C-alpha positions in Angstrom: 29.0 107.2 120.1 32.4 107.8 121.6 32.9 111.3 122.9 35.6 113.2 121.0 38.9 113.5 122.8 39.3 116.9 124.6 42.9 118.0 124.9 44.2 118.7 128.4 45.2 122.3 128.4 47.3 122.1 131.6 49.5 119.3 130.2 49.9 121.0 126.9 51.0 124.3 128.3 53.4 122.5 130.7 54.9 120.7 127.8 55.3 123.9 125.9 56.9 125.7 128.8 59.3 122.8 129.3 60.3 122.7 125.7 60.9 126.4 125.4 62.9 126.4 128.6 65.2 123.7 127.3 65.6 125.8 124.1 66.7 128.9 126.1 70.3 129.6 125.5 72.7 132.0 127.1 71.5 135.5 127.8 72.5 138.1 125.3 74.8 140.9 126.4 78.1 140.8 128.2 78.6 138.8 131.4 79.9 140.9 134.3 83.6 140.7 135.1 85.2 142.8 137.8 87.6 145.4 136.3 91.2 144.9 137.0 92.5 147.0 139.9 94.9 149.8 139.2 95.8 150.3 142.8 99.0 149.3 144.5 98.9 146.3 146.7 99.6 148.3 149.9 99.2 151.9 150.9 102.3 154.1 150.4 102.1 155.2 154.1 101.9 151.7 155.5 104.9 149.6 156.6 105.6 146.0 155.4 103.5 143.3 157.0 103.4 139.5 156.8 100.8 138.2 154.4 98.8 136.4 157.2 98.3 139.7 159.0 97.4 141.5 155.9 94.3 139.4 155.6 92.8 140.7 158.8 89.0 141.0 158.5 87.2 144.3 159.0 85.6 145.0 162.4 82.2 146.5 161.8 82.0 147.8 165.4 85.2 149.8 165.1 84.2 152.5 167.6 84.5 150.0 170.4 88.3 150.1 169.9 88.3 153.5 171.7 87.2 151.7 174.9 84.6 154.3 175.9 81.3 152.9 177.2 79.5 156.3 176.7 80.6 156.3 173.0 79.3 152.8 172.6 75.9 153.7 174.0 75.6 156.8 171.9 76.4 154.9 168.7 73.8 152.2 169.6 71.2 154.9 170.1 72.1 156.6 166.8 71.8 153.4 164.9 68.3 152.8 166.4 66.9 156.3 166.1 68.8 158.4 163.5 66.3 159.6 160.8 68.8 159.7 157.9 69.5 156.0 158.6 65.8 155.2 158.8 65.2 156.9 155.4 68.1 154.8 153.9 66.5 151.7 155.3 63.2 152.6 153.7 64.9 153.1 150.3 66.5 149.7 150.8 63.1 148.1 151.4 61.7 149.7 148.3 64.6 148.4 146.2 64.1 144.9 147.6 60.4 145.1 146.7 61.2 146.2 143.2 63.6 143.3 142.8 60.9 140.9 143.8 58.5 142.5 141.3 61.0 142.0 138.5 61.7 138.4 139.7 58.0 137.6 139.2 58.5 137.8 135.4 60.2 134.4 135.6 56.8 132.8 136.3 53.5 132.6 134.4 50.7 135.0 135.3 47.4 133.4 136.0 44.2 135.5 136.3 40.6 134.7 137.0 38.3 136.0 134.2 34.6 136.0 135.2 31.8 137.9 133.4 28.1 138.0 133.2 26.2 139.8 130.5 22.6 140.2 129.3 21.8 141.2 125.7 18.5 142.2 124.2 18.0 142.3 120.4 15.5 144.5 118.6 12.4 143.2 116.9 9.5 144.5 114.9 5.9 145.2 116.0 3.2 143.7 113.8 -0.5 144.2 114.6 0.5 145.4 118.1 2.7 142.4 118.8 6.5 142.5 119.1 8.2 139.9 116.9 11.8 138.8 116.3 13.3 140.3 119.5 15.2 138.1 122.0 17.1 138.4 125.3 20.3 136.4 125.7 22.2 135.7 128.9 25.9 134.8 129.0 27.8 133.6 132.0 31.6 133.0 131.8 34.3 131.9 134.2 37.9 131.0 133.1 41.5 130.9 134.2 43.7 132.9 131.9 47.4 132.2 131.7 50.2 134.2 130.0 53.9 133.6 130.0 56.9 135.2 128.2 59.5 132.7 127.1 62.9 134.1 128.1 64.7 132.6 125.1 67.2 135.5 124.8 67.7 136.2 128.5 65.9 139.6 128.6 64.1 138.7 131.9 67.3 137.2 133.3 69.2 140.4 132.6 66.4 142.5 134.0 66.6 140.4 137.2 70.3 140.7 137.3 70.0 144.5 137.1 67.3 144.7 139.7 69.2 142.5 142.1 72.3 144.6 141.6 70.3 147.8 142.2 68.9 146.2 145.4 72.4 145.4 146.6 73.6 148.9 145.7 70.8 150.2 147.9 71.8 147.9 150.7 75.4 149.2 150.5 74.1 152.8 150.3 72.4 152.1 153.6 75.6 150.7 155.0 77.4 153.8 153.8 74.9 156.0 155.7 75.5 153.8 158.7 79.3 154.2 158.4 79.0 157.9 158.0 76.6 158.2 160.9 78.9 156.2 163.3 81.8 158.2 162.2 80.0 161.5 162.8 78.9 160.3 166.3 82.4 159.1 167.2 84.0 162.3 165.9 81.6 164.7 167.7 81.8 162.7 170.9 85.7 162.8 170.9 85.5 166.5 170.1 83.2 167.0 173.1 85.6 165.0 175.3 88.4 167.4 174.1 86.2 170.4 174.9 85.7 169.0 178.4 89.4 168.9 178.9 89.8 172.4 177.4 87.1 173.8 179.6 88.9 172.3 182.7 92.2 173.9 181.6 90.5 177.2 181.1 88.8 177.0 184.5 92.2 176.4 186.0 93.6 179.3 184.0 90.8 181.6 185.3 91.5 180.5 188.9 95.2 181.1 188.4 94.6 184.6 186.9 92.3 185.5 189.8 95.0 184.5 192.2 97.5 186.5 190.3 95.2 189.5 190.3 94.8 189.2 194.1 98.6 189.1 194.5 99.1 192.2 192.3 96.4 194.0 194.2 98.1 193.2 197.5 101.4 194.4 196.1 99.8 197.6 194.8 98.3 198.2 198.2 101.8 197.7 199.7 103.4 200.1 197.2 105.5 197.4 195.5 103.4 197.2 192.3 102.1 199.8 189.8 98.7 200.5 188.5 99.9 199.3 185.1 100.6 195.8 186.5 97.1 195.8 188.0 95.5 196.7 184.6 97.6 194.0 182.9 96.4 191.4 185.5 92.8 192.4 185.0 93.2 192.2 181.2 94.7 188.7 181.5 91.9 187.5 183.7 89.2 188.9 181.3 90.9 187.2 178.4 90.9 183.8 180.2 87.2 184.3 181.1 86.3 185.0 177.5 88.2 181.9 176.4 86.3 179.8 179.0 82.9 181.1 177.7 83.9 180.3 174.1 84.9 176.8 175.0 81.7 176.2 176.9 79.7 177.4 173.9 81.6 175.0 171.6 81.0 172.1 174.0 77.3 172.9 174.0 77.2 172.9 170.2 78.9 169.5 170.0 76.4 168.1 172.6 73.5 169.4 170.5 74.9 167.8 167.3 75.3 164.5 169.1 71.7 164.8 170.2 70.6 165.3 166.6 72.7 162.4 165.3 71.4 160.0 168.0 67.8 161.0 167.7 67.7 162.5 171.2 66.9 166.3 171.0 67.9 168.0 174.3 70.5 165.3 175.1 72.8 166.2 178.0 76.1 164.4 178.3 77.9 164.5 181.7 81.3 166.1 181.8 84.0 163.5 181.5 87.4 164.6 182.9 89.2 161.3 182.5 92.2 161.5 180.2 91.4 161.5 176.5 91.8 158.0 175.0 94.8 157.2 172.8 93.8 156.5 169.2 93.9 152.8 168.2 97.1 152.1 166.3 96.5 150.3 163.0 98.5 147.2 162.2 101.4 147.8 159.8 101.0 147.2 156.1 97.3 147.4 155.6 96.5 145.8 152.2 94.6 147.8 149.7 92.2 144.9 149.3 90.5 146.1 152.5 88.9 148.8 150.4 86.6 146.2 149.0 84.8 146.2 152.3 83.9 149.9 152.0 80.2 150.2 151.4 80.5 153.0 148.8 83.0 150.9 146.8 80.6 147.9 146.9 77.7 150.2 146.0 79.6 151.5 143.0 80.4 148.0 141.8 76.8 146.9 142.1 75.8 149.9 140.0 78.3 148.8 137.4 76.8 145.2 137.5 73.3 146.7 136.9 74.5 148.9 134.1 76.3 145.9 132.5 73.1 143.8 132.7 71.0 146.5 131.1 73.1 146.2 127.9 71.7 142.6 127.6 68.1 143.9 128.2 68.5 146.4 125.4 70.1 143.9 123.0 67.3 141.4 123.6 65.0 143.7 121.6 66.9 142.6 118.4 65.4 139.1 118.8 61.8 137.8 118.6 59.7 137.9 121.7 57.8 134.6 122.3 54.8 134.4 124.5 52.3 131.6 125.5 48.7 132.4 126.4 45.9 130.1 127.4 42.3 130.0 128.8 40.5 127.2 130.6 37.0 127.5 132.0 33.3 127.4 131.3 30.7 129.5 129.4 27.0 129.1 129.4 23.8 131.0 128.9 22.4 129.7 132.2 24.2 130.1 135.5 23.0 126.7 136.6 24.8 125.1 133.6 28.0 127.1 133.9 30.1 124.3 135.5 28.7 121.3 133.6 30.7 119.3 131.1 29.2 120.7 127.9 30.0 124.3 129.1 33.8 123.8 129.1 36.0 126.1 127.0 39.7 126.3 126.4 42.2 127.9 124.2 46.0 127.9 123.8 48.2 130.2 121.7 51.8 130.7 120.9 52.7 134.2 119.9 55.9 135.6 118.3 56.8 139.3 117.8 59.7 139.9 115.5 61.3 143.3 115.0 61.6 144.3 111.4 62.1 148.1 111.3 62.2 150.5 114.2 64.3 153.4 112.6 67.3 152.6 114.8 65.4 152.7 118.1 66.9 149.5 119.5 70.4 150.4 118.4 70.1 153.7 120.2 68.9 152.0 123.4 71.9 149.6 123.2 74.2 152.6 122.8 72.6 154.3 125.8 73.0 151.2 127.9 76.7 150.8 126.8 77.4 154.5 127.6 75.7 154.1 131.0 78.0 151.1 131.7 81.1 153.1 130.8 80.0 155.9 133.2 79.5 153.4 136.0 82.9 151.9 135.3 84.5 155.3 135.6 82.6 156.0 138.8 83.7 152.7 140.2 87.4 153.3 139.5 87.1 156.9 140.8 85.5 155.6 144.0 88.4 153.1 144.5 91.0 155.7 143.8 89.4 158.2 146.2 89.1 155.6 148.9 92.8 154.7 148.5 93.7 158.4 148.8 91.5 158.8 151.9 93.3 155.9 153.6 96.7 157.2 152.7 95.7 160.7 154.1 94.5 159.2 157.3 97.6 157.1 157.8 100.0 160.0 157.2 97.8 162.2 159.5 98.0 159.6 162.3 101.8 159.3 162.0 102.6 163.0 161.8 100.0 164.0 164.4 101.6 161.5 166.8 105.0 163.2 166.3 103.3 166.6 166.7 101.7 165.6 170.0 105.1 164.4 171.3 106.6 167.8 170.5 103.6 169.6 172.1 104.1 167.6 175.3 107.7 168.7 175.5 106.6 172.3 174.8 104.0 172.1 177.6 106.5 170.8 180.1 109.0 173.5 179.3 106.2 176.2 179.4 105.2 175.0 182.9 108.8 175.2 184.1 109.2 178.6 182.7 106.0 179.8 184.4 107.1 178.5 187.7 110.5 180.2 187.5 109.0 183.5 186.3 106.5 183.6 189.2 109.3 183.0 191.6 111.5 185.7 190.1 108.6 188.2 190.1 107.8 187.5 193.7 111.6 188.0 194.5 111.6 191.3 192.6 114.0 190.3 189.9 111.7 190.7 186.9 108.6 192.7 186.0 105.1 191.5 185.9 105.1 191.4 182.1 107.4 188.3 182.2 104.8 186.5 184.3 102.0 187.4 182.0 104.0 186.2 179.0 104.8 182.9 180.8 101.1 182.4 181.7 99.9 183.0 178.1 102.6 180.6 176.8 101.5 177.9 179.2 97.8 178.3 178.5 98.5 178.1 174.7 100.7 175.1 175.2 98.0 173.3 177.2 95.3 173.9 174.6 97.7 173.1 171.7 98.5 169.7 173.3 94.7 168.9 173.7 94.1 170.0 170.2 96.8 167.7 168.8 95.3 164.8 170.7 91.8 165.7 169.4 93.2 165.8 165.9 94.8 162.3 166.4 91.6 160.9 167.5 89.7 162.4 164.5 92.4 161.0 162.2 91.8 157.6 163.6 88.0 158.0 163.0 88.8 159.1 159.4 90.9 156.0 158.9 88.1 153.7 160.2 85.7 155.4 157.8 88.2 155.2 154.9 88.6 151.5 155.5 84.9 150.9 155.8 85.5 149.7 159.4 88.2 148.8 161.8 90.7 146.0 162.1 90.5 143.0 164.5 93.2 142.9 167.0 93.0 139.1 167.3 93.1 138.4 163.5 
């Protein structure tokens, strides 16, 4: 007798999967489209520029434009050891892993199902003998397959949302990196300014000590009064107090850089070379450079994810189709488990159709739609805030440059005034009060000039952070 034909489960399931895949249409829910920009093409504080220059790419290593090897080394150390950045990288790894988990829903799930059981049935005892009872053994081994047919795009939308969330985490990590490099650069430039201020104060203390010596000598000679000596002593004490305060501020900046770079107890040598000039941005920076900012890109990816979740929610309106199957062997005896007669198989096509859920699905769609609107508002707000930050940095750079020019002129005139007042005092034409006033004016002018340069450097750092990086000089 001819053996009955046994269907090939693998071929049958493959055919079913192929057929349903061909039937799959477009995913439900809206496809993402980038919102129209409401920003001007260029910043209001930027000058006109040819179009070719306006397309200059962003330089991710913008801090190198300051030309300071120590700053470059500190930033490199911070990127390698800062704990906030390490935490952000860990969150990114978790988001990538979750995206891979969601992506696995595209493929069938295959499990090994193996079991062994022993069953004893009860019997009756008749004339001292047990009758009717039996012991049954059962051995089973099979591969179980399950697969959800993504006919309405639910899984595709879930993957779209998960991938967008992973990208948002990546850009969040980039935002932490940008903030970190900005903090290191800013603190380092502040420390460099403190070095210069300490040097100025040390010179001031030395000058006041020499002035005190001169007044004491004049007092001993009878050509100065005790009041002038007290004024000179007070002036010296003020300069010494100022020096101590600047040294304290320098130490605090050094400690902060140590924390940012993951080097507690860091000691940075005093650098008395002139403070660097801030890099000058090319004229007419286009507002499209904002698209490189990691927080802007993060906000957009969150919008993409929220948009995709509308499709996930809407897919619940439609039937869910699943394929399941088993293929293996089952036998009472272990020795016969993998013989031909022990073979078993099954295949099933399941469909779940929503009929009534008291508005649950509609509520979830409304929630997803509201979430998309929130992310859209956040995206636009992020873009507008970024545009304002760039404009603020540009106007600060321009006005602080003019302020520094005025402070240089002020310092030069203060130094001339001090030189003249000292000569007039030594000649006996003016009192000591005029010298003290000229000394104070010169000291203030020196510190004011250094402060304006420090502010210019910080404004340049703010511009780099606002743009999401620097500009390439060779672009």
